[in-house]
MARMIDREN-741092 format. One record per atom (N, C-alpha, C): residue in one letter; atom name; x, y, z. Coordinates in pm, whole numbers, plus 50000, padded with zeros to 5 digits. Each point is the difference from the previous one (the first is absolute). Layout:
// residues N
+-----+------+-------+-------+-------+
| res | atom |    c1 |    c2 |    c3 |
+-----+------+-------+-------+-------+
|   a |   CA |     X |     Y |     Z |
...
+-----+------+-------+-------+-------+
END
This chain:
// residues 174
+-----+------+-------+-------+-------+
| res | atom |    c1 |    c2 |    c3 |
+-----+------+-------+-------+-------+
|   m |    N | 38128 | 21638 | 69074 |
|   m |   CA | 49916 | 50096 | 50068 |
|   m |    C | 50082 | 50085 | 50096 |
|   k |    N | 50096 | 49936 | 50068 |
|   k |   CA | 50083 | 50076 | 50093 |
|   k |    C | 50082 | 50105 | 49927 |
|   k |    N | 50047 | 49965 | 49881 |
|   k |   CA | 50079 | 50095 | 49923 |
|   k |    C | 49916 | 50120 | 49955 |
|   i |    N | 49876 | 49974 | 49963 |
|   i |   CA | 49911 | 50109 | 49957 |
|   i |    C | 49973 | 50094 | 50117 |
|   i |    N | 49974 | 49944 | 50117 |
|   i |   CA | 49976 | 50084 | 50118 |
|   i |    C | 50124 | 50081 | 50034 |
|   l |    N | 50117 | 49937 | 49993 |
|   l |   CA | 50126 | 50070 | 50029 |
|   l |    C | 50024 | 50113 | 49900 |
|   i |    N | 49977 | 49972 | 49873 |
|   i |   CA | 50017 | 50105 | 49898 |
|   i |    C | 49900 | 50113 | 50023 |
|   g |    N | 49876 | 49967 | 50034 |
|   g |   CA | 49900 | 50102 | 50029 |
|   g |    C | 50039 | 50088 | 50117 |
|   l |    N | 50050 | 49938 | 50107 |
|   l |   CA | 50043 | 50079 | 50117 |
|   l |    C | 50117 | 50090 | 49967 |
|   v |    N | 50096 | 49950 | 49921 |
|   v |   CA | 50114 | 50082 | 49961 |
|   v |    C | 49954 | 50117 | 49914 |
|   c |    N | 49910 | 49974 | 49906 |
|   c |   CA | 49949 | 50109 | 49914 |
|   c |    C | 49926 | 50105 | 50082 |
|   i |    N | 49919 | 49956 | 50094 |
|   i |   CA | 49927 | 50096 | 50084 |
|   i |    C | 50099 | 50079 | 50086 |
|   g |    N | 50099 | 49932 | 50053 |
|   g |   CA | 50098 | 50070 | 50083 |
|   g |    C | 50083 | 50101 | 49923 |
|   l |    N | 50029 | 49971 | 49875 |
|   l |   CA | 50084 | 50091 | 49920 |
|   l |    C | 49919 | 50105 | 49926 |
|   s |    N | 49869 | 49989 | 49999 |
|   s |   CA | 49920 | 50096 | 49922 |
|   s |    C | 49984 | 50133 | 50072 |
|   g |    N | 50021 | 50004 | 50129 |
|   g |   CA | 49997 | 50126 | 50074 |
|   g |    C | 49866 | 50068 | 49998 |
|   c |    N | 50000 | 50129 | 49986 |
|   c |   CA | 49879 | 50081 | 50009 |
|   c |    C | 49906 | 49978 | 49881 |
|   s |    N | 50051 | 49950 | 49891 |
|   s |   CA | 49912 | 49980 | 49885 |
|   s |    C | 49891 | 49898 | 50032 |
|   l |    N | 50031 | 49900 | 50082 |
|   l |   CA | 49899 | 49904 | 50040 |
|   l |    C | 49895 | 50066 | 50089 |
|   a |    N | 50045 | 50084 | 50093 |
|   a |   CA | 49905 | 50069 | 50087 |
|   a |    C | 49907 | 50088 | 49918 |
|   k |    N | 50053 | 50065 | 49900 |
|   k |   CA | 49918 | 50085 | 49913 |
|   k |    C | 49895 | 49916 | 49928 |
|   a |    N | 50039 | 49883 | 49951 |
|   a |   CA | 49906 | 49914 | 49928 |
|   a |    C | 49896 | 49940 | 50093 |
|   v |    N | 50040 | 49965 | 50122 |
|   v |   CA | 49909 | 49935 | 50094 |
|   v |    C | 49890 | 50094 | 50046 |
|   i |    N | 50032 | 50127 | 50022 |
|   i |   CA | 49900 | 50094 | 50051 |
|   i |    C | 49927 | 50076 | 49890 |
|   a |    N | 50041 | 49985 | 49876 |
|   a |   CA | 49939 | 50075 | 49889 |
|   a |    C | 49849 | 49978 | 49987 |
|   p |    N | 49947 | 49878 | 50015 |
|   p |   CA | 49855 | 49984 | 49984 |
|   p |    C | 49918 | 50072 | 50107 |
|   f |    N | 50062 | 50030 | 50112 |
|   f |   CA | 49927 | 50059 | 50111 |
|   f |    C | 50012 | 50152 | 50005 |
|   k |    N | 50080 | 50058 | 49912 |
|   k |   CA | 50012 | 50146 | 49994 |
|   k |    C | 49888 | 50056 | 49914 |
|   p |    N | 49945 | 50116 | 50037 |
|   p |   CA | 49895 | 50058 | 49916 |
|   p |    C | 50055 | 50046 | 49865 |
|   t |    N | 49917 | 49995 | 49899 |
|   t |   CA | 50041 | 50042 | 49866 |
|   t |    C | 50011 | 50152 | 49996 |
|   q |    N | 50112 | 50051 | 49951 |
|   q |   CA | 50021 | 50144 | 49991 |
|   q |    C | 49962 | 50049 | 49861 |
|   t |    N | 49941 | 50117 | 49995 |
|   t |   CA | 49970 | 50062 | 49872 |
|   t |    C | 50073 | 50134 | 49986 |
|   a |    N | 50044 | 50057 | 50112 |
|   a |   CA | 50070 | 50128 | 49996 |
|   a |    C | 50115 | 49998 | 50100 |
|   i |    N | 50100 | 50084 | 49975 |
|   i |   CA | 50119 | 50010 | 50085 |
|   i |    C | 50018 | 50145 | 50040 |
|   p |    N | 50027 | 50030 | 50129 |
|   p |   CA | 50024 | 50138 | 50040 |
|   p |    C | 50122 | 50058 | 49927 |
|   q |    N | 49983 | 50119 | 49946 |
|   q |   CA | 50110 | 50064 | 49928 |
|   q |    C | 50054 | 50119 | 50077 |
|   q |    N | 49911 | 50075 | 50065 |
|   q |   CA | 50043 | 50118 | 50073 |
|   q |    C | 49917 | 50010 | 50128 |
|   t |    N | 50066 | 50024 | 50112 |
|   t |   CA | 49933 | 50009 | 50128 |
|   t |    C | 50035 | 50133 | 50066 |
|   e |    N | 49901 | 50070 | 50052 |
|   e |   CA | 50023 | 50126 | 50070 |
|   e |    C | 49936 | 49992 | 50137 |
|   k |    N | 50079 | 50030 | 50103 |
|   k |   CA | 49950 | 50002 | 50136 |
|   k |    C | 50028 | 50139 | 50056 |
|   s |    N | 49905 | 50052 | 50078 |
|   s |   CA | 50024 | 50130 | 50062 |
|   s |    C | 49932 | 50006 | 50135 |
|   k |    N | 50062 | 50077 | 50092 |
|   k |   CA | 49944 | 50021 | 50133 |
|   k |    C | 49994 | 50150 | 50023 |
|   n |    N | 49894 | 50043 | 50065 |
|   n |   CA | 49983 | 50142 | 50027 |
|   n |    C | 49948 | 50015 | 50142 |
|   k |    N | 50072 | 50077 | 50080 |
|   k |   CA | 49960 | 50021 | 50138 |
|   k |    C | 49986 | 50151 | 50021 |
|   v |    N | 49882 | 50042 | 50044 |
|   v |   CA | 49972 | 50142 | 50024 |
|   v |    C | 49955 | 50015 | 50144 |
|   t |    N | 50062 | 50084 | 50076 |
|   t |   CA | 49957 | 50030 | 50136 |
|   t |    C | 49994 | 50151 | 50018 |
|   c |    N | 49922 | 50045 | 50092 |
|   c |   CA | 49989 | 50143 | 50028 |
|   c |    C | 49956 | 50015 | 50144 |
|   k |    N | 50061 | 50080 | 50078 |
|   k |   CA | 49953 | 50028 | 50136 |
|   k |    C | 49994 | 50152 | 50010 |
|   g |    N | 49889 | 50049 | 49961 |
|   g |   CA | 49979 | 50144 | 50004 |
|   g |    C | 50016 | 50062 | 49862 |
|   e |    N | 49937 | 50107 | 49973 |
|   e |   CA | 49990 | 50078 | 49878 |
|   e |    C | 50089 | 49955 | 49884 |
|   y |    N | 49936 | 49990 | 49887 |
|   y |   CA | 50074 | 49970 | 49878 |
|   y |    C | 49915 | 50029 | 49881 |
|   k |    N | 50056 | 50042 | 49894 |
|   k |   CA | 49933 | 50020 | 49872 |
|   k |    C | 50101 | 49965 | 49894 |
|   l |    N | 49961 | 49944 | 49897 |
|   l |   CA | 50086 | 49972 | 49885 |
|   l |    C | 49908 | 49993 | 49878 |
|   d |    N | 50051 | 49982 | 49890 |
|   d |   CA | 49938 | 49958 | 49876 |
|   d |    C | 50090 | 50038 | 49887 |
|   e |    N | 49945 | 50024 | 49884 |
|   e |   CA | 50076 | 50007 | 49877 |
|   e |    C | 50089 | 49877 | 49993 |
|   n |    N | 49930 | 49887 | 50013 |
|   n |   CA | 50055 | 49865 | 49991 |
|   n |    C | 50089 | 49962 | 50118 |
|   g |    N | 49993 | 50072 | 50107 |
|   g |   CA | 50066 | 49960 | 50124 |
|   g |    C | 49895 | 49935 | 50089 |
|   r |    N | 49873 | 50016 | 49961 |
|   r |   CA | 49879 | 49949 | 50062 |
|   r |    C | 49980 | 50048 | 50143 |
|   m |    N | 49951 | 49931 | 50087 |
|   m |   CA | 49956 | 50015 | 50136 |
|   m |    C | 49891 | 50106 | 50017 |
|   v |    N | 50005 | 50117 | 49962 |
|   v |   CA | 49902 | 50108 | 50011 |
|   v |    C | 49935 | 50002 | 50139 |
|   y |    N | 50069 | 50058 | 50091 |
|   y |   CA | 49962 | 50031 | 50138 |
|   y |    C | 49992 | 49876 | 50088 |
|   c |    N | 50036 | 50010 | 50126 |
|   c |   CA | 50001 | 49889 | 50093 |
|   c |    C | 49948 | 50041 | 50138 |
|   s |    N | 50070 | 50079 | 50073 |
|   s |   CA | 49967 | 50046 | 50134 |
|   s |    C | 49985 | 49883 | 50098 |
|   k |    N | 50105 | 49956 | 50051 |
|   k |   CA | 50025 | 49896 | 50101 |
|   k |    C | 50018 | 49863 | 49937 |
|   g |    N | 49980 | 49892 | 50068 |
|   g |   CA | 50051 | 49867 | 49973 |
|   g |    C | 49953 | 49925 | 49878 |
|   f |    N | 50010 | 50050 | 49881 |
|   f |   CA | 49967 | 49928 | 49877 |
|   f |    C | 50108 | 49896 | 49971 |
|   y |    N | 49961 | 49885 | 49957 |
|   y |   CA | 50095 | 49893 | 49971 |
|   y |    C | 49951 | 49924 | 49877 |
|   n |    N | 50084 | 49972 | 49904 |
|   n |   CA | 49962 | 49926 | 49880 |
|   n |    C | 50119 | 49913 | 49960 |
|   y |    N | 49975 | 49875 | 49977 |
|   y |   CA | 50106 | 49908 | 49958 |
|   y |    C | 49949 | 49923 | 49879 |
|   e |    N | 50064 | 50015 | 49887 |
|   e |   CA | 49957 | 49935 | 49876 |
|   e |    C | 50111 | 49912 | 49945 |
|   t |    N | 49961 | 49888 | 49947 |
|   t |   CA | 50092 | 49918 | 49922 |
|   t |    C | 49930 | 49967 | 49869 |
|   s |    N | 50075 | 49999 | 49895 |
|   s |   CA | 49942 | 49965 | 49871 |
|   s |    C | 50092 | 49902 | 49928 |
|   f |    N | 49938 | 49920 | 49919 |
|   f |   CA | 50073 | 49897 | 49928 |
|   f |    C | 49938 | 49992 | 49861 |
|   s |    N | 50083 | 50010 | 49900 |
|   s |   CA | 49949 | 49987 | 49864 |
|   s |    C | 50093 | 49911 | 49921 |
|   e |    N | 49941 | 49914 | 49919 |
|   e |   CA | 50078 | 49903 | 49925 |
|   e |    C | 49949 | 49997 | 49857 |
|   k |    N | 50090 | 50018 | 49907 |
|   k |   CA | 49965 | 49989 | 49858 |
|   k |    C | 50044 | 49863 | 49952 |
|   e |    N | 49912 | 49932 | 49930 |
|   e |   CA | 50030 | 49866 | 49954 |
|   e |    C | 50009 | 49996 | 49848 |
|   r |    N | 50069 | 49899 | 49954 |
|   r |   CA | 50007 | 49977 | 49855 |
|   r |    C | 49947 | 49859 | 49974 |
|   r |    N | 49945 | 49980 | 49883 |
|   r |   CA | 49950 | 49869 | 49961 |
|   r |    C | 50117 | 49907 | 49971 |
|   m |    N | 49982 | 49873 | 50031 |
|   m |   CA | 50106 | 49902 | 49972 |
|   m |    C | 50008 | 49975 | 49851 |
|   s |    N | 50120 | 49976 | 49954 |
|   s |   CA | 50019 | 49972 | 49857 |
|   s |    C | 49961 | 49856 | 49970 |
|   i |    N | 49987 | 49968 | 49874 |
|   i |   CA | 49966 | 49864 | 49957 |
|   i |    C | 50108 | 49902 | 50047 |
|   k |    N | 50124 | 50040 | 49991 |
|   k |   CA | 50111 | 49914 | 50042 |
|   k |    C | 49987 | 49967 | 50149 |
|   e |    N | 49970 | 50099 | 50082 |
|   e |   CA | 49986 | 49976 | 50144 |
|   e |    C | 49881 | 49910 | 50030 |
|   r |    N | 49892 | 50015 | 49926 |
|   r |   CA | 49883 | 49915 | 50020 |
|   r |    C | 50029 | 49856 | 49960 |
|   i |    N | 50073 | 49982 | 49891 |
|   i |   CA | 50036 | 49864 | 49956 |
|   i |    C | 50091 | 49934 | 50102 |
|   i |    N | 50096 | 50075 | 50053 |
|   i |   CA | 50090 | 49945 | 50103 |
|   i |    C | 49920 | 49961 | 50123 |
|   q |    N | 49907 | 50083 | 50040 |
|   q |   CA | 49916 | 49970 | 50116 |
|   q |    C | 49915 | 49875 | 49975 |
|   f |    N | 49946 | 49985 | 49879 |
|   f |   CA | 49922 | 49881 | 49966 |
|   f |    C | 50084 | 49873 | 50011 |
|   f |    N | 50122 | 50003 | 49944 |
|   f |   CA | 50085 | 49881 | 50005 |
|   f |    C | 50049 | 49971 | 50141 |
|   d |    N | 50021 | 50103 | 50082 |
|   d |   CA | 50036 | 49976 | 50140 |
|   d |    C | 49888 | 49925 | 50072 |
|   k |    N | 49876 | 50043 | 49977 |
|   k |   CA | 49887 | 49931 | 50064 |
|   k |    C | 49985 | 49858 | 49945 |
|   l |    N | 50022 | 49983 | 49870 |
|   l |   CA | 49990 | 49868 | 49939 |
|   l |    C | 50105 | 49905 | 50059 |
|   i |    N | 50121 | 50049 | 50017 |
|   i |   CA | 50106 | 49918 | 50059 |
|   i |    C | 49966 | 49965 | 50145 |
|   g |    N | 49946 | 50098 | 50073 |
|   g |   CA | 49962 | 49974 | 50139 |
|   g |    C | 49892 | 49895 | 50012 |
|   w |    N | 49895 | 50011 | 49917 |
|   w |   CA | 49894 | 49899 | 50004 |
|   w |    C | 50052 | 49863 | 49957 |
|   s |    N | 50089 | 49999 | 49901 |
|   s |   CA | 50060 | 49873 | 49957 |
|   s |    C | 50076 | 49934 | 50114 |
|   f |    N | 50075 | 50080 | 50075 |
|   f |   CA | 50075 | 49948 | 50114 |
|   f |    C | 49905 | 49934 | 50100 |
|   w |    N | 49892 | 50070 | 50036 |
|   w |   CA | 49908 | 49946 | 50099 |
|   w |    C | 49925 | 49878 | 49948 |
|   i |    N | 49971 | 49996 | 49871 |
|   i |   CA | 49935 | 49882 | 49942 |
|   i |    C | 50093 | 49879 | 50005 |
|   v |    N | 50128 | 50020 | 49967 |
|   v |   CA | 50097 | 49891 | 50007 |
|   v |    C | 50015 | 49952 | 50143 |
|   v |    N | 50007 | 50091 | 50096 |
|   v |   CA | 50010 | 49961 | 50141 |
|   v |    C | 49877 | 49918 | 50039 |
|   g |    N | 49882 | 50045 | 49959 |
|   g |   CA | 49878 | 49926 | 50031 |
|   g |    C | 49999 | 49862 | 49938 |
|   l |    N | 50047 | 49991 | 49875 |
|   l |   CA | 50005 | 49869 | 49934 |
|   l |    C | 50099 | 49906 | 50068 |
|   v |    N | 50114 | 50053 | 50040 |
|   v |   CA | 50100 | 49916 | 50068 |
|   v |    C | 49944 | 49947 | 50131 |
|   i |    N | 49922 | 50084 | 50069 |
|   i |   CA | 49947 | 49958 | 50130 |
|   i |    C | 49879 | 49908 | 49985 |
|   f |    N | 49905 | 50038 | 49912 |
|   f |   CA | 49873 | 49928 | 49996 |
|   f |    C | 49989 | 49893 | 49893 |
|   a |    N | 50077 | 50008 | 49892 |
|   a |   CA | 49984 | 49906 | 49889 |
|   a |    C | 50031 | 49856 | 50038 |
|   p |    N | 50109 | 49971 | 50073 |
|   p |   CA | 50025 | 49858 | 50032 |
|   p |    C | 49885 | 49936 | 50079 |
|   g |    N | 49949 | 50071 | 50097 |
|   g |   CA | 49889 | 49946 | 50078 |
|   g |    C | 49875 | 49983 | 49917 |
|   l |    N | 49973 | 50098 | 49915 |
|   l |   CA | 49881 | 49994 | 49915 |
|   l |    C | 50012 | 49887 | 49899 |
|   l |    N | 50117 | 49988 | 49937 |
|   l |   CA | 50019 | 49890 | 49904 |
|   l |    C | 49992 | 49865 | 50068 |
|   g |    N | 50057 | 49988 | 50119 |
|   g |   CA | 49990 | 49874 | 50074 |
|   g |    C | 49856 | 49966 | 50034 |
|   f |    N | 49923 | 50102 | 50039 |
|   f |   CA | 49859 | 49978 | 50031 |
|   f |    C | 49924 | 49952 | 49877 |
|   v |    N | 50023 | 50067 | 49886 |
|   v |   CA | 49929 | 49963 | 49876 |
|   v |    C | 50038 | 49860 | 49955 |
|   f |    N | 50132 | 49971 | 49996 |
|   f |   CA | 50042 | 49866 | 49958 |
|   f |    C | 49953 | 49894 | 50098 |
|   g |    N | 49999 | 50030 | 50130 |
|   g |   CA | 49950 | 49905 | 50099 |
|   g |    C | 49855 | 49967 | 49977 |
|   r |    N | 49921 | 50104 | 49970 |
|   r |   CA | 49858 | 49977 | 49972 |
|   r |    C | 49980 | 49918 | 49873 |
|   i |    N | 50081 | 50028 | 49899 |
|   i |   CA | 49989 | 49923 | 49875 |
|   i |    C | 50036 | 49855 | 50024 |
|   i |    N | 50111 | 49976 | 50069 |
|   i |   CA | 50043 | 49862 | 50027 |
|   i |    C | 49898 | 49929 | 50088 |
|   e |    N | 49949 | 50071 | 50099 |
|   e |   CA | 49900 | 49939 | 50087 |
|   e |    C | 49874 | 49967 | 49921 |
|   g |    N | 49963 | 50089 | 49909 |
|   g |   CA | 49881 | 49975 | 49920 |
|   g |    C | 50019 | 49884 | 49903 |
|   v |    N | 50117 | 49995 | 49937 |
|   v |   CA | 50024 | 49895 | 49901 |
|   v |    C | 50024 | 49866 | 50067 |
|   f |    N | 50093 | 49999 | 50096 |
|   f |   CA | 50037 | 49871 | 50060 |
|   f |    C | 49915 | 49965 | 50121 |
|   g |    N | 49946 | 50099 | 50067 |
|   g |   CA | 49918 | 49973 | 50118 |
|   g |    C | 49873 | 49925 | 49965 |
|   i |    N | 49931 | 50045 | 49895 |
|   i |   CA | 49877 | 49933 | 49957 |
|   i |    C | 50034 | 49864 | 49942 |
|   g |    N | 50109 | 49992 | 49925 |
|   g |   CA | 50040 | 49872 | 49939 |
|   g |    C | 50033 | 49896 | 50106 |
|   t |    N | 50074 | 50038 | 50102 |
|   t |   CA | 50035 | 49902 | 50104 |
|   t |    C | 49877 | 49962 | 50081 |
|   k |    N | 49911 | 50096 | 50021 |
|   k |   CA | 49877 | 49968 | 50073 |
|   k |    C | 49915 | 49900 | 49920 |
|   a |    N | 49989 | 50025 | 49871 |
|   a |   CA | 49922 | 49909 | 49915 |
|   a |    C | 50068 | 49863 | 49994 |
|   f |    N | 50134 | 50000 | 49986 |
|   f |   CA | 50072 | 49873 | 49993 |
|   f |    C | 49984 | 49921 | 50130 |
|   k |    N | 50003 | 50070 | 50111 |
|   k |   CA | 49985 | 49934 | 50130 |
|   k |    C | 49861 | 49938 | 50013 |
|   q |    N | 49897 | 50073 | 49955 |
|   q |   CA | 49864 | 49948 | 50007 |
|   q |    C | 49982 | 49878 | 49909 |
|   v |    N | 50058 | 50007 | 49879 |
|   v |   CA | 49987 | 49887 | 49906 |
|   v |    C | 50074 | 49878 | 50054 |
|   s |    N | 50120 | 50020 | 50053 |
|   s |   CA | 50075 | 49884 | 50049 |
|   s |    C | 49933 | 49939 | 50122 |
|   t |    N | 49939 | 50083 | 50086 |
|   t |   CA | 49926 | 49947 | 50115 |
|   t |    C | 49880 | 49919 | 49953 |
|   a |    N | 49931 | 50050 | 49898 |
|   a |   CA | 49884 | 49927 | 49946 |
|   a |    C | 50045 | 49869 | 49938 |
|   i |    N | 50111 | 50000 | 49930 |
|   i |   CA | 50050 | 49876 | 49940 |
|   i |    C | 50038 | 49900 | 50108 |
|   q |    N | 50061 | 50048 | 50109 |
|   q |   CA | 50038 | 49910 | 50110 |
|   q |    C | 49877 | 49932 | 50062 |
|   k |    N | 49890 | 50076 | 50007 |
|   k |   CA | 49879 | 49943 | 50059 |
|   k |    C | 49936 | 49895 | 49906 |
|   v |    N | 50010 | 50024 | 49869 |
|   v |   CA | 49932 | 49914 | 49903 |
|   v |    C | 50085 | 49882 | 49957 |
|   k |    N | 50132 | 50003 | 50022 |
|   k |   CA | 50089 | 49898 | 49943 |
|   k |    C | 49973 | 49859 | 50052 |
|   d |    N | 49950 | 49990 | 50122 |
|   d |   CA | 49972 | 49866 | 50052 |
|   d |    C | 49877 | 49939 | 49935 |
|   t |    N | 49902 | 50082 | 49967 |
|   t |   CA | 49877 | 49946 | 49940 |
|   t |    C | 50011 | 49986 | 49848 |
|   n |    N | 50092 | 50074 | 49936 |
|   n |   CA | 50011 | 49997 | 49854 |
|   n |    C | 50147 | 49993 | 49959 |
|   p |    N | 50058 | 49879 | 49998 |
|   p |   CA | 50142 | 49987 | 49965 |
|   p |    C | 50030 | 50034 | 49853 |
|   a |    N | 49900 | 49997 | 49914 |
|   a |   CA | 50022 | 50035 | 49859 |
|   a |    C | 50040 | 50146 | 49986 |
|   l |    N | 49955 | 50085 | 50091 |
|   l |   CA | 50036 | 50143 | 49999 |
|   l |    C | 50150 | 50018 | 50023 |
|   i |    N | 50055 | 49926 | 50094 |
|   i |   CA | 50143 | 50010 | 50030 |
|   i |    C | 50081 | 49949 | 49882 |
|   d |    N | 49957 | 49890 | 49939 |
|   d |   CA | 50071 | 49948 | 49883 |
|   d |    C | 49999 | 50102 | 49887 |
|   a |    N | 49888 | 50066 | 49978 |
|   a |   CA | 49989 | 50100 | 49893 |
|   a |    C | 50091 | 50120 | 50030 |
|   l |    N | 50007 | 50042 | 50124 |
|   l |   CA | 50086 | 50113 | 50038 |
|   l |    C | 50149 | 49965 | 49983 |
|   e |    N | 50037 | 49879 | 50039 |
|   e |   CA | 50140 | 49959 | 49987 |
|   e |    C | 50041 | 49987 | 49854 |
|   k |    N | 49909 | 49956 | 49914 |
|   k |   CA | 50032 | 49988 | 49857 |
|   k |    C | 50011 | 50137 | 49933 |
|   s |    N | 49924 | 50098 | 50048 |
|   s |   CA | 50000 | 50131 | 49934 |
|   s |    C | 50114 | 50091 | 50047 |
|   t |    N | 50071 | 49965 | 50107 |
|   t |   CA | 50110 | 50085 | 50049 |
|   t |    C | 50132 | 49930 | 49982 |
|   d |    N | 50105 | 50081 | 49981 |
|   d |   CA | 50134 | 49941 | 49988 |
|   d |    C | 50068 | 50001 | 50137 |
|   t |    N | 50124 | 49954 | 50005 |
|   t |   CA | 50069 | 49982 | 50129 |
|   t |    C | 50031 | 50134 | 50068 |
|   d |    N | 50030 | 50104 | 49924 |
|   d |   CA | 50030 | 50130 | 50061 |
|   d |    C | 49877 | 50056 | 50071 |
|   v |    N | 49885 | 49987 | 49935 |
|   v |   CA | 49876 | 50053 | 50058 |
|   v |    C | 49964 | 49918 | 50124 |
|   r |    N | 50018 | 49869 | 49994 |
|   r |   CA | 49970 | 49917 | 50117 |
|   r |    C | 50092 | 50033 | 50117 |
|   a |    N | 50126 | 50027 | 49970 |
|   a |   CA | 50094 | 50038 | 50106 |
|   a |    C | 49959 | 50135 | 50061 |
|   w |    N | 49957 | 50090 | 49917 |
|   w |   CA | 49958 | 50132 | 50050 |
|   w |    C | 49874 | 49985 | 50086 |
|   i |    N | 49907 | 49916 | 49958 |
|   i |   CA | 49877 | 49976 | 50076 |
|   i |    C | 50032 | 49937 | 50135 |
|   d |    N | 50090 | 49903 | 50001 |
|   d |   CA | 50040 | 49937 | 50127 |
|   d |    C | 50064 | 50102 | 50094 |
|   d |    N | 50085 | 50085 | 49945 |
|   d |   CA | 50065 | 50105 | 50081 |
|   d |    C | 49896 | 50098 | 50055 |
|   f |    N | 49904 | 50036 | 49918 |
|   f |   CA | 49893 | 50091 | 50042 |
|   f |    C | 49918 | 49939 | 50112 |
|   k |    N | 49971 | 49870 | 49988 |
|   k |   CA | 49923 | 49933 | 50104 |
|   k |    C | 50075 | 49997 | 50132 |
|   k |    N | 50132 | 49977 | 49994 |
|   k |   CA | 50079 | 49998 | 50123 |
|   k |    C | 50005 | 50138 | 50066 |
|   k |    N | 50015 | 50105 | 49919 |
|   k |   CA | 50008 | 50135 | 50055 |
|   k |    C | 49869 | 50044 | 50064 |
|   n |    N | 49889 | 49960 | 49942 |
|   n |   CA | 49869 | 50047 | 50047 |
|   n |    C | 49928 | 49898 | 50090 |
|   g |    N | 50064 | 49894 | 50031 |
|   g |   CA | 49941 | 49901 | 50093 |
|   g |    C | 49885 | 49922 | 49943 |
|   i |    N | 50002 | 49976 | 49869 |
|   i |   CA | 49893 | 49921 | 49938 |
|   i |    C | 50050 | 49858 | 49986 |
|   k |    N | 49912 | 49902 | 50034 |
|   k |   CA | 50040 | 49859 | 49994 |
|   k |    C | 49969 | 49938 | 49868 |
+-----+------+-------+-------+-------+
END
């Protein structure tokens, strides 16, 4: 396990920006178009006293403090190609895969331990509880009915008897 963690850290350290690209890919919005041409323009017109213009010089009369400030922005976009869309899809897929693996590494051991613990508790917990109740009942009845003890000893072998004796010692049953 230590070697796997060490190899993982070395791979992450040597992967550079490609890992950052994969990690943030699921959280980036999906693009459908890319800017191809951008035009920005600023226009400032002032006048302090008489003015006339036109024939595409505009303004057409002012007479004192006229002020106009314009900015415009225009962007032409192109549709993304199939190749770019496929690359974007796989980038997101790799990013989600990374986060799923991280989640599994963090949460799977605890979850598996919880599930196996519940299974073992269910299988062996009920069995030991039942065995404890039966052995307590046998201990109470053995003085009044010795034939029961003889029948139990005949039906069990030495390994089972040793295990029963050990169980009685661990659980404080006489």
